[in-house]
C-alpha positions in Angstrom: -34.9 94.1 -3.5 -36.0 94.4 -7.1 -33.8 91.8 -8.8 -34.6 88.0 -8.7 -32.4 85.8 -6.5 -30.1 82.9 -7.5 -29.7 80.5 -4.6 -26.5 78.5 -4.2 -27.3 75.1 -2.7 -30.4 72.8 -2.8 -30.2 71.3 0.7 -32.8 72.1 3.4 -31.2 75.6 3.7 -31.8 76.2 0.0 -35.4 75.3 0.5 -35.7 77.5 3.5 -34.1 80.4 1.6 -36.5 79.9 -1.3 -39.5 79.9 1.1 -38.2 83.1 2.7 -37.7 85.0 -0.5 -41.0 83.9 -2.0 -43.0 84.7 1.1 -41.4 88.1 1.1 -42.5 88.6 -2.5 -39.1 88.1 -4.2 -38.6 86.1 -7.3 -36.2 83.1 -7.1 -34.4 82.8 -10.5 -33.2 79.3 -9.8 -30.8 77.1 -7.9 -27.2 76.3 -8.5 -25.8 73.0 -7.1 -22.8 70.8 -7.8 -24.9 67.6 -7.7 -25.2 66.9 -11.4 -28.1 64.5 -10.8 -30.2 67.4 -9.7 -29.6 69.6 -12.7 -32.7 70.3 -14.7 -35.0 69.1 -12.0 -37.4 71.2 -9.9 -37.2 71.7 -6.1 -40.4 73.3 -4.7 -41.2 74.5 -8.2 -37.7 76.1 -8.8 -35.3 74.6 -11.4 -31.7 73.6 -10.6 -29.9 75.3 -13.4 -26.3 74.1 -13.1 -23.1 74.0 -11.0 -22.1 76.7 -8.6 -19.2 77.7 -10.9 -21.3 77.9 -14.1 -20.1 81.2 -15.6 -23.2 81.4 -17.8 -25.3 82.0 -14.7 -22.6 83.7 -12.5 -22.3 86.5 -15.0 -25.9 87.5 -14.3 -25.2 88.2 -10.6 -24.9 91.9 -9.8 -26.5 92.9 -13.1 -29.8 91.0 -13.5 -30.0 89.0 -10.2 -28.8 88.8 -6.6 -27.1 85.8 -4.9 -27.7 83.9 -1.7 -25.5 81.1 -0.4 -27.6 78.4 1.3 -24.8 76.0 2.4 -24.3 75.0 6.0 -20.8 73.6 5.6 -18.7 76.7 6.5 -15.7 75.7 4.4 -17.7 75.5 1.2 -19.8 78.5 2.2 -16.7 80.6 2.6 -15.4 79.4 -0.8 -18.6 80.5 -2.5 -18.7 83.8 -0.7 -15.1 84.5 -1.6 -15.9 83.7 -5.3 -18.8 86.1 -5.2 -16.7 88.8 -3.6 -13.7 88.5 -5.8 -15.1 87.4 -9.2 -18.5 89.0 -9.3 -17.7 91.9 -6.8 -21.0 91.4 -5.0 -22.1 90.5 -1.5 -24.8 87.9 -1.0 -28.1 89.4 0.1 -29.8 88.8 3.5 -32.7 86.3 3.6 -35.0 87.6 6.4 -38.4 86.0 6.9 -41.2 88.4 7.1 -42.3 86.7 10.4 -38.9 87.4 12.0 -38.9 90.3 14.5 -35.9 92.6 14.5 -35.6 95.6 16.9 -35.3 99.0 15.2 -31.6 99.2 16.1 -29.8 96.0 15.0 -26.6 95.8 13.0 -26.6 93.3 10.2 -23.9 92.2 7.8 -24.5 90.4 4.5 -25.8 87.0 3.5 -27.5 86.1 6.7 -30.4 83.7 6.9 -33.0 84.6 9.5 -35.9 82.2 9.6 -39.5 82.5 10.7 -40.1 83.4 14.4 -36.6 84.6 15.1 -36.4 87.6 17.5 -33.4 89.9 17.7 -33.2 92.5 20.5 -32.1 96.1 20.4 -28.4 96.7 20.0 -27.7 93.2 18.8 -25.0 92.8 16.2 -24.8 90.1 13.5 -21.8 89.7 11.3 -22.2 88.2 7.8 -23.3 84.7 6.6 -24.9 83.7 9.9 -27.7 81.1 10.0 -30.5 81.6 12.5 -33.0 78.8 12.5 -36.7 79.2 13.3 -37.7 80.6 16.7 -34.2 81.5 17.9 -34.0 84.4 20.3 -31.1 86.8 20.2 -31.1 89.2 23.2 -30.3 92.8 23.5 -26.6 93.8 22.8 -25.7 90.2 21.9 -23.2 89.8 19.1 -22.6 87.0 16.5 -19.5 86.7 14.5 -19.3 85.8 10.8 -20.5 82.3 9.8 -22.1 81.6 13.3 -25.0 79.2 13.3 -27.9 79.2 15.8 -30.3 76.3 16.1 -34.0 76.3 16.3 -35.5 77.6 19.6 -32.1 78.6 21.1 -32.0 81.5 23.5 -29.0 83.7 23.3 -29.4 86.1 26.2 -28.4 89.8 26.4 -24.7 90.6 26.1 -23.6 87.1 24.9 -20.7 87.2 22.5 -20.6 84.4 19.9 -17.3 84.3 18.0 -17.0 83.5 14.2 -17.9 80.0 13.0 -19.4 78.9 16.3 -22.2 76.4 16.1 -25.1 76.5 18.6 -27.5 73.5 18.5 -31.2 73.5 18.9 -32.8 74.4 22.2 -29.7 75.8 23.7 -29.7 78.5 26.4 -26.7 80.8 26.9 -26.9 83.0 30.0 -26.2 86.7 29.8 -22.6 87.9 29.3 -21.1 84.5 28.3 -18.6 84.3 25.4 -18.6 81.3 23.0 -15.2 81.0 21.3 -14.4 80.8 17.6 -15.3 77.5 16.0 -16.8 76.2 19.3 -19.8 73.8 19.3 -22.6 73.7 21.8 -24.8 70.6 21.7 -28.6 70.6 21.5 -30.4 71.4 24.7 -27.3 72.6 26.5 -27.4 75.3 29.2 -24.2 77.4 29.0 -23.3 79.3 32.2 -19.6 79.7 31.6 -17.3 80.8 28.7 -16.6 78.2 26.0 -13.0 78.2 24.6 -12.1 78.4 20.9 -12.8 75.1 19.2 -14.2 73.5 22.3 -17.4 71.3 22.2 -19.7 71.4 25.2 -22.9 69.6 26.1 -25.3 69.2 29.0 -26.9 71.2 31.8 -24.8 72.9 32.9 -22.7 72.6 29.7 -19.4 70.8 30.1 -16.5 70.1 27.7 -16.6 66.8 25.9 -13.4 64.9 26.5 -11.7 63.8 23.3 
């Protein structure tokens, strides 16, 4: 990637993304964030330039710089991705830490964040705009849908299917072949041995649905 990167969001994900790009030798052009109090200030040596809808900076994307969306709220993340797709006609780039280990045959979409120590096995498939926190393990032929999030140290065993927008907390283990439904949430430290339904929240060992 030759062009510098403009990062949307200044939360912890924005700082992780900056670290990934700079460790990989890429230049970070700046941050965009809708918190006006942060404008003009530096975060880890990078200036917050303006709002996420500032056309003065958006017009640079696709010509002079790339874009990465570092927002963990899926609703806002989707809004920003849609704007980049429809207005700027670009896809966000992937942020893959140089210390992540990806097998030679892995399918990747766009705009994924893959942090340090992540390991992804052969035949695994990642959609777009997924977040894989440090040390997560994605087994062979596992699949992640768009906007899925995997917490630090979680183990997603071979053949697991994680549907779009699912959230997997830190330190989770999902046994081989299990499906996690769309928008489902798995609490930190859970051990999942059975399928999780769409929109369901589970927790514990073995993981059980939380009664509303």
